[in-house]
C-alpha positions as CSV (number, residue, x, y, z in Angstrom):
1,M,0.1,0.0,0.0
2,L,1.3,3.2,-1.0
3,I,1.4,6.0,1.4
4,P,1.2,9.4,-0.2
5,A,4.0,11.8,0.5
6,P,3.3,14.4,2.9
7,R,2.6,18.0,1.4
8,R,5.0,20.7,2.2
9,A,3.6,23.6,4.1
10,V,3.1,26.9,2.1
11,S,4.2,30.0,3.7
12,A,1.8,32.8,4.3
13,P,3.5,35.4,1.9
14,C,3.6,32.9,-0.9
15,A,-0.1,32.0,-0.4
16,H,-1.1,35.6,-0.6
17,R,0.7,36.0,-3.9
18,I,-1.1,33.0,-5.3
19,T,-4.5,34.2,-4.1
20,R,-3.9,37.6,-5.7
21,A,-2.7,36.2,-9.0
22,T,-5.8,34.0,-9.1
23,A,-8.0,36.9,-8.5
24,I,-6.4,39.0,-11.2
25,L,-6.7,36.2,-13.8
26,T,-10.2,35.6,-12.9
27,L,-11.1,39.3,-13.3
28,W,-9.2,39.5,-16.6
29,L,-11.1,36.7,-18.0
30,A,-14.4,38.2,-16.9
31,I,-13.4,41.6,-18.5
32,S,-12.2,40.0,-21.6
33,A,-15.5,38.3,-21.9
34,A,-17.3,41.5,-21.5
35,G,-15.1,43.3,-24.1
36,G,-12.9,45.4,-21.6
37,T,-9.2,46.0,-21.5
38,L,-6.8,45.3,-18.6
39,L,-4.3,48.2,-18.4
40,P,-0.8,48.0,-16.8
41,G,-0.5,48.7,-13.2
42,S,-3.7,46.7,-12.4
43,Q,-5.8,49.7,-13.5
44,L,-8.9,48.8,-15.3
45,R,-10.5,50.8,-18.1
46,A,-13.9,49.7,-19.5
47,E,-14.1,50.3,-23.1
48,S,-17.1,49.9,-25.2
49,V,-16.0,47.8,-28.1
50,A,-18.4,47.6,-30.8
51,R,-18.9,43.9,-31.5
52,P,-19.5,42.9,-35.1
53,Q,-23.1,42.1,-35.7
54,P,-23.9,38.9,-37.3
55,K,-24.6,39.5,-41.0
56,S,-28.0,38.8,-42.3
57,P,-28.2,36.6,-45.3
58,A,-27.3,38.5,-48.5
59,Q,-30.2,40.2,-50.0
60,P,-30.2,41.0,-53.8
61,E,-29.8,44.6,-54.5
62,Q,-32.8,46.4,-55.9
63,K,-31.7,48.4,-59.1
64,Q,-33.4,51.8,-59.3
65,K,-35.0,52.5,-62.5
66,P,-33.6,55.8,-64.4
67,A,-36.0,58.8,-64.3
68,A,-37.8,59.2,-67.6
69,V,-36.1,61.7,-69.9
70,P,-38.5,63.9,-71.8
71,E,-38.2,63.5,-75.4
72,I,-36.5,66.6,-77.3
73,Q,-38.4,67.7,-80.1
74,P,-36.3,69.3,-83.0
75,Y,-36.8,73.0,-83.7
76,R,-38.9,73.5,-86.8
77,P,-38.4,77.3,-87.9
78,T,-41.4,79.0,-89.4
79,P,-41.3,79.9,-93.1
80,A,-40.8,83.5,-92.3
81,E,-37.7,82.7,-90.2
82,L,-36.3,80.6,-93.1
83,E,-36.8,83.5,-95.5
84,A,-35.2,85.9,-93.2
85,A,-32.1,83.7,-92.7
86,R,-31.9,83.2,-96.4
87,K,-31.9,86.9,-96.9
88,R,-29.1,87.4,-94.3
89,I,-27.1,84.8,-96.0
90,A,-27.5,86.3,-99.4
91,L,-26.7,89.7,-98.1
92,R,-23.4,88.6,-96.7
93,Q,-22.6,86.8,-99.9
94,Y,-23.2,89.8,-102.1
95,T,-21.4,92.1,-99.7
96,A,-18.3,89.8,-99.7
97,Q,-18.2,89.6,-103.4
98,L,-18.4,93.3,-103.7
99,V,-15.6,93.7,-101.3
100,V,-13.5,91.4,-103.4
101,A,-14.4,93.2,-106.6
102,Y,-13.2,96.5,-105.2
103,K,-10.2,95.1,-103.5
104,Y,-8.9,93.2,-106.5
105,Q,-10.3,95.8,-109.2
106,I,-12.8,93.4,-110.7
107,K,-15.1,96.1,-111.6
108,A,-16.9,94.3,-114.3
109,S,-18.9,92.3,-111.7
110,V,-19.8,95.4,-109.6
111,P,-23.1,96.5,-111.5
112,Y,-24.6,93.0,-111.4
113,L,-23.8,92.7,-107.7
114,M,-25.3,96.1,-107.0
115,R,-28.5,95.2,-108.7
116,Q,-28.7,92.1,-106.7
117,L,-28.0,93.8,-103.5
118,K,-30.6,96.6,-104.3
119,T,-33.3,93.9,-105.0
120,L,-32.5,92.1,-101.9
121,A,-32.0,94.9,-99.3
122,P,-32.3,98.4,-100.7
123,E,-32.3,100.0,-97.2
124,S,-29.5,98.1,-95.8
125,P,-26.4,99.8,-94.5
126,E,-24.2,97.6,-96.8
127,Y,-26.1,98.9,-99.9
128,R,-25.8,102.4,-98.8
129,Y,-22.1,102.0,-98.2
130,F,-21.5,100.7,-101.7
131,Q,-23.5,103.4,-103.2
132,A,-21.4,105.9,-101.4
133,I,-18.3,104.3,-102.9
134,Q,-19.7,104.9,-106.4
135,L,-20.6,108.4,-105.6
136,Y,-17.1,109.0,-104.2
137,E,-15.5,107.6,-107.4
138,N,-17.7,110.0,-109.4
139,E,-16.6,112.9,-107.2
140,K,-20.0,113.4,-105.7
141,R,-18.7,113.6,-102.2
142,G,-21.6,115.5,-100.6
143,R,-24.1,112.7,-101.5
144,A,-21.6,110.1,-100.4
145,L,-21.4,111.7,-97.0
146,I,-25.2,111.6,-96.7
147,L,-25.3,107.9,-97.4
148,L,-22.4,107.1,-95.1
149,A,-24.0,109.0,-92.3
150,E,-27.2,106.9,-92.8
151,S,-25.2,103.7,-93.0
152,V,-23.3,104.3,-89.7
153,Y,-26.5,105.4,-88.0
154,A,-28.3,102.1,-89.0
155,A,-25.2,100.0,-88.2
156,P,-22.9,101.8,-85.6
157,L,-20.3,99.0,-85.7
158,F,-19.9,99.2,-89.6
159,S,-16.1,100.1,-89.5
160,R,-15.8,100.3,-93.4
161,A,-18.4,103.0,-93.5
162,W,-16.7,104.9,-90.7
163,N,-13.4,104.8,-92.6
164,L,-14.8,105.9,-95.8
165,Q,-16.5,108.8,-94.1
166,G,-13.2,109.8,-92.6
167,I,-11.6,109.8,-95.9
168,V,-14.1,111.9,-97.5
169,L,-14.0,114.4,-94.6
170,T,-10.2,114.5,-94.9
171,E,-10.3,115.5,-98.5
172,A,-12.7,118.2,-97.5
173,D,-10.3,119.5,-94.9
174,R,-12.7,118.7,-92.1
175,L,-10.0,117.1,-90.0
176,P,-11.6,117.1,-86.5
177,E,-14.6,115.3,-88.0
178,A,-12.4,113.0,-90.0
179,Q,-10.4,112.1,-86.9
180,T,-13.7,111.2,-85.0
181,S,-14.7,108.9,-88.0
182,F,-11.3,107.2,-88.0
183,E,-11.3,106.7,-84.3
184,K,-14.7,105.0,-84.5
185,A,-13.4,102.7,-87.4
186,V,-10.5,101.8,-85.2
187,E,-12.6,101.3,-82.2
188,H,-14.8,98.7,-84.0
189,N,-12.0,97.1,-86.0
190,P,-8.7,97.6,-84.0
191,Y,-6.6,95.2,-86.0
192,N,-7.1,96.9,-89.4
193,P,-3.8,98.5,-90.2
194,N,-5.3,100.7,-92.9
195,Y,-7.7,102.4,-90.3
196,V,-5.0,102.8,-87.9
197,Y,-2.7,104.5,-90.5
198,N,-5.6,106.8,-91.6
199,L,-6.0,107.8,-88.0
200,A,-2.2,108.5,-87.6
201,S,-2.3,110.5,-90.9
202,V,-5.0,112.9,-89.6
203,Q,-3.3,113.2,-86.2
204,Y,-0.1,114.2,-87.9
205,R,-1.9,116.8,-90.1
206,R,-3.4,118.3,-87.0
207,G,-0.1,118.6,-85.3
208,Q,-0.6,115.9,-82.8
209,L,2.9,114.4,-83.2
210,P,3.1,112.1,-80.2
211,A,-0.3,110.5,-81.0
212,A,0.7,110.2,-84.7
213,L,3.9,108.5,-83.8
214,N,2.0,106.0,-81.5
215,S,-0.6,105.3,-84.2
216,S,2.0,104.9,-87.0
217,E,4.0,102.4,-84.8
218,R,0.8,100.5,-84.0
219,A,0.1,100.3,-87.8
220,I,3.5,98.9,-88.4
221,R,2.9,96.3,-85.6
222,L,-0.2,95.2,-87.4
223,K,1.4,95.2,-90.8
224,P,5.2,95.2,-90.6
225,N,5.5,95.9,-94.4
226,L,3.2,99.0,-94.5
227,A,5.7,101.3,-96.2
228,E,3.3,104.4,-95.8
229,A,3.5,104.0,-92.0
230,Y,7.2,104.0,-92.0
231,Y,7.1,107.2,-94.1
232,L,4.8,108.9,-91.7
233,K,6.8,107.8,-88.7
234,G,9.9,109.3,-90.4
235,R,8.1,112.5,-90.9
236,V,7.3,112.8,-87.3
237,H,10.9,112.2,-86.3
238,R,12.1,114.7,-88.9
239,D,9.6,117.4,-87.6
240,T,10.9,116.7,-84.0
241,Q,14.6,117.1,-85.2
242,A,15.3,113.4,-84.6
243,T,17.3,113.1,-87.9
244,G,18.9,109.6,-87.1
245,P,15.4,107.8,-86.4
246,A,13.9,109.8,-89.4
247,L,16.5,108.4,-91.8
248,L,16.1,104.9,-90.5
249,A,12.3,105.1,-91.0
250,F,12.7,106.5,-94.6
251,K,15.1,103.7,-95.4
252,Q,12.5,101.0,-94.2
253,A,9.8,102.7,-96.3
254,A,12.1,102.6,-99.3
255,D,13.0,98.9,-98.6
256,F,9.2,98.1,-98.6
257,G,8.7,99.7,-102.0
258,L,7.6,103.3,-101.5
259,K,8.5,105.3,-104.6
260,T,6.4,108.4,-104.6
261,P,8.1,111.7,-105.6
262,D,7.2,113.4,-102.3
263,F,8.7,110.5,-100.4
264,L,11.8,110.5,-102.5
265,L,12.3,114.2,-102.0
266,D,11.9,114.1,-98.3
267,Y,14.2,111.0,-98.1
268,M,16.9,112.9,-100.1
269,L,16.7,116.0,-97.8
270,V,16.8,114.0,-94.6
271,A,19.7,112.0,-96.0
272,E,21.5,115.2,-96.8
273,A,20.8,116.6,-93.3
274,A,22.1,113.4,-91.8
275,G,25.3,113.6,-93.8
276,D,24.5,110.4,-95.7
277,D,26.0,111.4,-99.0
278,K,26.0,107.8,-100.3
279,I,22.4,107.7,-101.1
280,V,21.7,111.4,-102.0
281,P,23.1,111.2,-105.7
282,D,21.0,108.0,-106.1
283,L,17.8,109.7,-105.0
284,A,18.5,112.7,-106.9
285,E,18.8,110.6,-110.1
286,R,15.5,108.9,-109.3
287,L,13.9,112.3,-109.3
288,S,15.4,113.6,-112.4
289,T,12.2,113.4,-114.4
290,T,10.1,115.5,-112.0
291,R,8.2,118.5,-112.8
292,D,7.4,119.6,-109.3
293,P,8.9,123.1,-108.7
294,R,10.0,122.4,-105.2
295,T,11.8,119.2,-106.3
296,L,13.4,121.1,-109.1
297,R,14.6,123.7,-106.8
298,E,16.2,121.2,-104.4
299,L,17.8,119.2,-107.2
300,A,19.4,122.5,-108.4
301,R,20.7,123.2,-104.9
302,I,22.0,119.8,-104.2
303,H,23.8,119.4,-107.6
304,A,25.4,122.7,-107.0
305,S,26.6,121.7,-103.7
306,F,28.4,118.6,-105.3
307,G,29.9,121.0,-107.8
308,E,27.7,119.6,-110.6
309,Y,26.9,122.8,-112.2
310,R,25.7,121.4,-115.6
311,E,23.0,119.5,-113.7
312,A,22.2,122.4,-111.4
313,A,21.8,124.7,-114.5
314,R,19.6,122.3,-116.1
315,Y,17.2,121.9,-113.2
316,S,17.2,125.6,-112.6
317,A,16.2,126.3,-116.3
318,R,13.3,123.8,-115.9
319,L,12.2,125.6,-112.8
320,L,12.5,129.1,-114.3
321,G,9.8,128.0,-116.9
322,T,7.1,127.6,-114.1
323,D,5.2,130.1,-112.3
324,E,6.8,129.1,-109.0
325,A,10.2,130.6,-109.9
326,K,11.5,133.1,-107.5
327,P,14.4,135.7,-107.8
328,D,16.7,133.4,-105.8
329,D,16.1,130.7,-108.3
330,R,17.1,133.0,-111.1
331,Q,20.3,134.0,-109.3
332,R,21.1,130.4,-108.6
333,Y,20.8,129.7,-112.3
334,V,23.1,132.6,-113.2
335,F,25.7,131.3,-110.7
336,A,25.6,127.8,-112.2
337,L,26.0,129.3,-115.7
338,H,29.0,131.3,-114.4
339,R,30.7,128.3,-113.0
340,L,29.9,126.3,-116.1
341,H,31.1,128.9,-118.6
342,K,33.9,130.7,-116.9
343,K,35.6,131.8,-120.1
344,N,32.5,132.3,-122.1
345,K,30.9,135.5,-121.1
346,P,28.9,136.1,-124.2
347,A,27.1,132.5,-123.7
348,V,26.2,133.4,-120.2
349,L,24.8,136.9,-121.1
350,A,22.8,135.3,-123.9
351,A,21.4,132.7,-121.5
352,I,20.4,135.5,-119.0
353,A,18.7,137.3,-121.9
354,R,16.6,134.2,-122.6
355,I,15.3,133.7,-119.0
356,P,11.5,133.8,-119.2
357,K,9.0,135.9,-117.2
358,V,11.6,138.3,-116.0
359,K,11.1,142.1,-115.9
360,K,13.7,144.4,-117.4
361,E,14.8,145.8,-114.1
362,E,15.5,142.3,-112.7
363,R,17.3,141.3,-115.8
364,K,19.6,144.1,-115.5
365,E,20.2,143.1,-111.8
366,L,21.1,139.5,-113.0
367,E,23.5,140.8,-115.6
368,E,25.2,143.0,-112.9
369,Y,25.3,140.0,-110.6
370,Y,27.1,137.9,-113.1
371,R,29.6,140.7,-113.8
372,K,30.5,140.8,-110.1
373,L,30.9,137.0,-110.2
374,A,33.2,137.1,-113.1
375,A,35.3,139.9,-111.6
376,G,35.8,138.1,-108.4
377,E,36.7,134.9,-110.1
378,R,39.8,136.6,-111.6
379,T,41.2,137.4,-108.2
380,K,41.0,133.9,-106.7
381,P,44.0,131.6,-106.7
382,G,43.5,128.4,-108.8
383,T,43.8,124.8,-107.8
384,R,45.2,121.8,-109.8
385,D,45.4,118.0,-109.6
386,P,48.8,116.5,-110.7
387,M,46.9,113.8,-112.6
388,L,44.4,116.0,-114.3
389,K,46.9,119.0,-114.8
390,P,50.4,117.8,-114.4
391,L,53.1,120.3,-113.6
392,R,55.4,121.2,-116.5
């Protein structure tokens, strides 16, 4: 028979620790079952932990039916609306064709298009505008102004009509009104370089030089090869004594093909003032066929300044045949003859006798002027070039 071994006695402190551990474990199990948390240091904090709810059996989702979209009915214009649209399209078509006809000088098609436009819309601003063009070409500018006023009244945004009105007013020297018309044209079509240039031209004529300079530069930005705008810009610089910028602007105008006599004369004078003698003779040659008295006077002076007295006498003689000749022009002619015929006094006196439109008293003064020139020439020391007149 087995006899169980005797149990060892447990000390009091050890039993206390076992009892405490057992109580803590029991408490932890109870809290865990209730969803709580046991914090360090034997401090308890009850937390409400949301337990997952058991899922119900999956139910099939119910699809919502889309809301009914009302049916869109196509717009059906009335016969009157269709007719009005047809007229608007035809009006634009005839207007565009007339613009092309005038722009590219296809004048043969203009009468037919005008008849069609008159039949379609005789009271339209477009028809009045093209009527004004025809009146302007026939130099009936008063009636053209009336039609243009009616056109811009009916269509205030019609920039073409504003521009033509400004042109007619400019030619009538009604510059303030013309400037207003050009300002309206630019306002309603700010990217048209012709309208901006026209405004700059009127501003220049009215002495508004800073505004004219700004407008001409704006026209150049819109159309960099607009030669007339460079010419106008150069004239503004010339009038403000800015010779360098003026010469540059004139060169640009010439590069873009400007060849009018007025431009070539201004270009020659500015080049002379700037000391650019390389282009002055070429410009003088390009003006050789002119009949303008002012140009003839400047050509005679410039050729004399180069010592080209034959050309100076030729241009002076052509100038003396006009009504614009002045006493100074006749004296310049006599001076050129004197330098040209230093040893032929009878030839000079005969030329003086042939000067037209001169009174007897003035002719005697010219003869006396020549005698003084000849007498003074004898007292001047001479010059010589060893190649042309070698020493002996």
